[in-house]
Structure formats: C-alpha cells, structure tokens
BARODO-503041 format. One line per 2 residues: their letters; for each residue z, y, x of C-alpha. Coordinates in nm, 4 decimals, m for minus. Example, Ala and Ser with C-alpha at 12.3 -4.5 7.8 and 13.67 -1.06 7.14 Angstrom:
% residues 2
AS) 0.7800 m0.4500 1.2300 | 0.7140 m0.1060 1.3670
This chain:
% residues 270
MK) 3.7465 2.1941 3.2465 | 3.4074 2.3643 3.2932
KI) 3.3949 2.4461 2.9222 | 3.7394 2.6099 2.9384
LY) 3.6342 2.8203 3.2396 | 3.3169 2.9244 3.0544
II) 3.5219 3.0380 2.7554 | 3.7583 3.2418 2.9741
LS) 3.4707 3.4071 3.1595 | 3.2958 3.4823 2.8304
LF) 3.6014 3.6629 2.7004 | 3.6303 3.8908 3.0008
TA) 3.2672 3.9500 3.0955 | 3.1094 4.2187 2.8796
ST) 2.7509 4.1301 2.9677 | 2.7878 3.7829 2.8168
VL) 2.9079 3.8961 2.4774 | 2.7004 4.2017 2.3974
AN) 2.3588 4.1434 2.2473 | 2.1425 4.2202 1.9460
QP) 2.2559 3.8980 1.7809 | 2.5818 3.6998 1.7719
KD) 2.6634 3.4927 2.0805 | 2.8901 3.1931 2.1336
WQ) 3.2477 3.3027 2.2004 | 3.1553 3.6659 2.1499
LG) 3.4360 3.9183 2.1777 | 3.3674 4.2724 2.0662
FQ) 3.0766 4.4497 1.9032 | 2.7106 4.3833 1.9532
DP) 2.5308 4.6100 2.1970 | 2.4713 4.9422 2.0152
AS) 2.1061 5.0308 1.9616 | 2.1576 5.3578 1.7743
DG) 2.3648 5.6723 1.8086 | 2.5590 5.5840 1.4939
MR) 2.6700 5.2476 1.6305 | 2.7611 5.4084 1.9624
DI) 2.9927 5.6467 1.7783 | 3.1607 5.3528 1.6067
VN) 3.2081 5.1611 1.9332 | 3.3486 5.4670 2.1131
FH) 3.5846 5.5402 1.8246 | 3.7092 5.1820 1.8298
NN) 3.7384 5.1380 2.2074 | 3.8590 5.4839 2.3099
LL) 4.0918 5.5721 2.0219 | 4.1846 5.2850 1.7929
LP) 4.2481 5.0204 2.0589 | 4.4800 5.2362 2.2746
II) 4.6776 5.3379 1.9646 | 4.7038 4.9798 1.8389
IA) 4.8069 4.8496 2.1806 | 5.0692 5.1240 2.2218
IS) 5.2175 5.0512 1.8769 | 5.2237 4.6753 1.9440
VF) 5.3939 4.7191 2.2814 | 5.6475 4.9644 2.1361
VL) 5.7357 4.7355 1.8440 | 5.7649 4.4362 2.0772
FL) 5.9967 4.6368 2.3034 | 6.2174 4.7322 2.0059
MV) 6.2374 4.3694 1.8907 | 6.3301 4.2414 2.2366
YA) 6.5787 4.5274 2.2898 | 6.7441 4.4648 1.9517
CI) 6.7709 4.0910 2.0155 | 6.9356 4.1457 2.3541
RF) 7.1404 4.4585 2.2930 | 7.2781 4.3640 1.9534
RA) 7.3220 3.9887 1.9845 | 7.6477 3.8473 1.8526
SR) 7.8010 3.7831 2.1965 | 7.7597 4.1477 2.3023
NP) 7.8216 4.3034 1.9636 | 8.1056 4.1149 1.7914
NP) 8.1820 4.4118 1.5646 | 7.8472 4.5324 1.4299
SK) 7.8011 4.8886 1.3091 | 7.8279 4.9497 0.9323
TT) 7.5789 5.2398 0.9405 | 7.3148 5.2071 0.6661
HN) 7.1346 5.5417 0.6856 | 7.0278 5.7765 0.9600
VT) 6.8447 6.0885 0.8431 | 6.6886 6.1638 1.1824
VE) 6.5509 5.8117 1.2254 | 6.4132 5.8032 0.8706
IL) 6.2361 6.1368 0.9174 | 6.0876 6.0199 1.2491
WT) 5.9610 5.6849 1.1212 | 5.7932 5.8663 0.8330
LI) 5.6395 6.1583 1.0221 | 5.5196 5.9729 1.3335
PC) 5.3040 5.7178 1.1420 | 5.1616 6.0065 0.9347
LI) 5.0656 6.1935 1.2504 | 4.9084 5.8779 1.3963
LI) 4.7025 5.8297 1.0802 | 4.5838 6.1910 1.0925
VM) 4.4777 6.1504 1.4564 | 4.2722 5.8445 1.3558
AV) 4.1409 5.9928 1.0300 | 3.9804 6.3115 1.1647
PS) 3.7230 6.1448 1.3966 | 3.6621 5.8636 1.1485
FK) 3.5774 6.1163 0.8759 | 3.3312 6.2815 1.1140
IL) 3.1561 5.9476 1.1697 | 3.1467 5.8749 0.7957
YK) 3.0027 6.2191 0.7247 | 2.7359 6.1678 0.9900
QD) 2.6413 5.8319 0.8397 | 2.6193 5.9730 0.4875
TI) 2.4144 6.2790 0.5861 | 2.0612 6.1422 0.6048
PK) 1.8171 6.3485 0.8140 | 1.4522 6.3941 0.7196
AD) 1.3102 6.0441 0.7220 | 1.0054 5.9387 0.9240
VT) 0.9884 5.6005 0.7502 | 1.1399 5.4877 0.4201
VK) 1.2144 5.1216 0.3522 | 1.3519 4.9778 0.0295
AI) 1.5602 4.6584 0.0571 | 1.6189 4.4495 m0.2562
GY) 1.8687 4.1652 m0.2546 | 1.7831 3.8484 m0.4468
QW) 1.9537 3.5106 m0.4783 | 1.9024 3.4254 m0.1949
YW) 1.6561 3.6255 0.0098 | 1.5552 3.9855 0.0730
GY) 1.2560 4.1738 m0.0604 | 1.1204 4.4866 0.1080
EY) 0.9002 4.7766 0.0104 | 0.7481 5.0594 0.2097
PD) 0.7051 5.3092 m0.0786 | 0.4956 5.5540 0.1227
EN) 0.2609 5.2829 0.2482 | 0.2120 5.0759 m0.0701
II) 0.3536 4.7678 0.1035 | 0.5765 4.5001 m0.0522
FE) 0.6844 4.1596 0.0788 | 0.9618 3.9019 0.0663
SY) 1.1641 3.7814 0.3625 | 1.2950 3.4235 0.3704
MI) 1.5044 3.2501 0.6328 | 1.3132 3.0052 0.8503
ET) 1.4481 2.6524 0.8113 | 1.5970 2.4901 1.1207
KD) 1.3169 2.2330 1.1440 | 1.0540 2.5095 1.1480
LK) 1.2112 2.7308 1.4155 | 0.9988 2.8271 1.7136
EN) 1.1184 2.8953 2.0667 | 1.3685 3.1842 2.0941
QP) 1.4112 3.2084 1.7156 | 1.7848 3.1997 1.6366
RL) 1.9052 2.9556 1.3736 | 2.0135 3.1121 1.0408
LA) 1.8854 3.4539 1.1544 | 1.5073 3.4310 1.1963
VD) 1.2848 3.5111 0.8950 | 0.9193 3.4640 0.8073
NE) 0.8468 3.8329 0.7394 | 1.0352 4.0843 0.9523
VV) 1.0992 4.4482 0.8767 | 0.9006 4.6453 1.1337
VP) 0.9944 5.0033 1.2251 | 0.9006 5.2440 1.5066
VN) 1.1416 5.3256 1.7868 | 1.3131 5.6679 1.8009
KV) 1.2255 5.7469 1.4396 | 1.4631 5.8144 1.1496
IK) 1.4483 5.5167 0.9156 | 1.5843 5.5725 0.5657
VL) 1.6834 5.2543 0.3841 | 1.7126 5.2398 0.0050
IT) 1.9273 4.9428 m0.0951 | 1.9606 4.7726 m0.4316
AN) 1.9857 4.4236 m0.5836 | 1.8062 4.2310 m0.8535
DV) 2.0833 3.9989 m0.9715 | 2.4314 4.0105 m0.8130
LH) 2.6060 4.2099 m0.5417 | 2.4639 4.1765 m0.1911
AW) 2.5123 4.3845 0.1249 | 2.2523 4.4911 0.3814
AL) 2.4137 4.4907 0.7249 | 2.2792 4.5343 1.0786
PS) 2.5595 4.5411 1.3385 | 2.3505 4.6820 1.6258
FG) 2.2677 4.9912 1.4176 | 2.6150 5.0376 1.2669
VK) 2.4659 4.9941 0.9194 | 2.6264 4.8236 0.6191
RD) 2.5706 4.9142 0.2537 | 2.6296 4.7267 m0.0696
AV) 2.3265 4.6281 m0.2751 | 2.4264 4.6824 m0.6385
PG) 2.2085 4.5866 m0.9384 | 2.0925 4.8961 m1.1268
RI) 2.1966 5.1310 m0.8467 | 2.0328 5.2527 m0.5253
NE) 2.2465 5.3142 m0.2180 | 2.1114 5.4905 0.0890
TW) 2.1664 5.4613 0.4601 | 1.9740 5.5375 0.7780
FK) 1.9392 5.4543 1.1424 | 1.7395 5.5626 1.4450
AE) 1.6754 5.2722 1.6784 | 1.6732 5.3705 2.0440
KV) 1.5536 5.0436 2.1950 | 1.2494 4.8264 2.1306
GT) 1.3523 4.4742 2.0315 | 1.4469 4.2420 1.7489
YY) 1.7790 4.2936 1.5721 | 1.9529 4.0562 1.3366
GQ) 2.1946 4.0973 1.0491 | 2.3047 3.9091 0.7399
CS) 2.4069 3.9662 0.3811 | 2.7720 4.0690 0.4028
EL) 2.8745 4.0248 0.0406 | 2.9728 3.6888 m0.1078
CG) 2.6760 3.6482 m0.3406 | 2.6669 3.2791 m0.4219
IK) 2.5989 2.9332 m0.2871 | 2.3327 3.0423 m0.0350
HA) 2.5033 3.3611 0.0786 | 2.4899 3.2442 0.4410
FM) 2.1149 3.1872 0.4255 | 1.9705 3.5337 0.3595
PI) 1.9478 3.6957 0.7041 | 1.8015 4.0340 0.7933
TV) 1.5590 4.0789 1.0812 | 1.4359 4.4187 1.1973
RV) 1.1750 4.4416 1.4724 | 1.1652 4.7769 1.6519
VS) 0.8314 4.8514 1.8161 | 0.6471 5.1393 1.9789
EE) 0.4617 5.3913 1.7627 | 0.1268 5.2387 1.8612
DY) 0.2378 4.8867 1.7705 | 0.3843 5.0141 1.4455
QE) 0.0555 5.1758 1.3421 | m0.1249 4.8535 1.4259
WL) 0.1213 4.6542 1.2148 | 0.0822 4.9029 0.9292
SE) m0.2930 4.8603 0.9199 | m0.2535 4.4831 0.8927
AR) 0.0384 4.5006 0.6478 | m0.1497 4.7285 0.4061
VK) m0.3963 4.4442 0.3611 | m0.1595 4.1468 0.3861
FA) 0.1186 4.2954 0.1719 | m0.0769 4.5226 m0.0633
KE) 0.1632 4.6103 m0.3475 | m0.0863 4.6026 m0.6341
EI) m0.2294 4.2621 m0.5392 | 0.1137 4.1018 m0.5023
EN) 0.2381 4.2440 m0.8327 | m0.0795 4.1252 m1.0088
DK) m0.0284 3.7755 m0.8662 | 0.3280 3.7741 m0.9980
LK) 0.2108 3.8788 m1.3434 | m0.0494 3.5993 m1.3476
LA) 0.2147 3.3428 m1.2505 | 0.4554 3.4746 m1.5147
SK) 0.1882 3.4515 m1.7868 | 0.1122 3.0854 m1.7160
C-alpha cells in the first residue's frame, strides 16, 4: 500500500520527478539547465499539451455522442448520407491550421538550436563501440570516457550513468560540441540541455549549449548501436570558471594529446 501511495505522489509532485538524471517513476522532462531546454519544455507544456488534451477530449466526446445518439434503438432508420462537403472541408482545414500553430514556434526553436553562437569552449565527441572519446581541440586534450561498473561505483554515483572521465565545462559559457563516430551510428544526448545529435561515421554534426547551473548532468547514447548500446553514458560536469581553469591545467598534463597518440601508435606497432 505504501508503495502505491509513493507512486501516486511521484506522479503528481513535480519536485520528485525533475532532476539532472532519471528518477524512479519520473513523469515529464528533466529539470532544464539551459535556455534551449527551457524553450523545449515551455513549448511542450504550454502549447502541445493543451492542444493534445483538447483534441483527445473532443474526439472522446464525438465517440460517446455517436454511440448514444445513433444507437440502433434510437435510430432504427439510419441516414444514407455518404458525403458532406462542409464537414469534409472542416476536417481538412482545421487539422492543417492546428499543425501550422504548432509548426511556427517549433521551427523557431529548431532554428535557435541550429544557429551556433560564438563558442567559448569547443568539445569534440567521438562515439565508439561502446564508449565515448572526447577532444578539446583548442587545449590539446584528448581522453576516453568509460562507464563505471556497478561493483566500482562510489557513493552518489548513479548506476549506468557515471563514467571514469567526465566532460568538464564552465558555467554560463557557450559550449560547441562537434559530434562524430568511429564505427557505427551513435547519438550524443543530454536531456537537461535539450541536446541530441546523431554521431555519424565520416561526418561531423554540430550542436551547442550554455549551462546555467553548476552540477553534474547525465545522458546516454540514443541510437541503437549494438550489444552494449545501454552502457555508453555521457557525463558532463559544469563548474565555475575558476574550477574549470584549474581542471584545464591538470588535464593538459594528464590528457596531453601527443603523448596519448604516441602511446596508441606504440601499442599498434607491437
């Protein structure tokens, strides 16, 4: 009984379902951490949902009305009418108008997402079977990011989402993400930032976000890429500018691009 009450409360209490990672019995989007995601949530909650609910209620009313008004006992001699020009024009024009009302703001959001402002930080994400590799082209940094196994998780690290090497970015800065793949199709997705782009071998896709809140945000590969598709999470840690500069100074040594590439060449030659 307690479990049932918990489920019901979870469905109707917004604070229990909105977070920077998925929650049990979550209903709705994750808490937006960027302006882009906020636009998506507002578009969904303030426009799409009212329209969908109105259409569903109207269709349900028509079904109930037809069942009652035109049942055999009340309508022993049914009408033989097969066409009604007025009705056919209305049920063609009204859905078109509804689609236009939904399309205009959605196109604005898509245009905003595709128009990348001047970037403060550029990150390149490469999808592999089955993990992510990252580069900071302007900082000469390269590293690989693997999911932490369940047995190795530390306190507060979520299962199937935590990684050994996180992407670190500064807060309130435009982050441009270059996305590609090394083998098959992947997809780089971060729900809290409203970001999702396919990673295609031989092609570079672009996206961007501007995180407004310090914290750790989780995503996952969103393209069916093989047997371990569910085990290549994405973790982005948003920090202050001071902490980011401190991380950069350490990362330039720990993840120096030339040294890592030389190590790979040595291993390949053996």
